[in-house]
C-alpha positions in Angstrom: 79.4 75.6 102.9 80.7 72.6 104.7 82.6 72.5 108.0 86.0 71.9 106.5 85.3 72.4 102.8 88.2 73.7 100.7 87.4 76.0 97.9 89.5 76.6 94.8 90.7 79.9 96.2 91.7 78.4 99.5 93.4 75.5 97.7 95.4 78.0 95.6 96.4 79.9 98.8 97.6 76.7 100.4 99.6 75.7 97.3 101.1 79.2 97.2 102.2 78.9 100.8 103.8 75.6 100.0 
């Protein structure tokens, strides 16, 4: 895991918020 690595799940959550 990176320091600021975005996973598919996190990306989906961000898109859902937007």
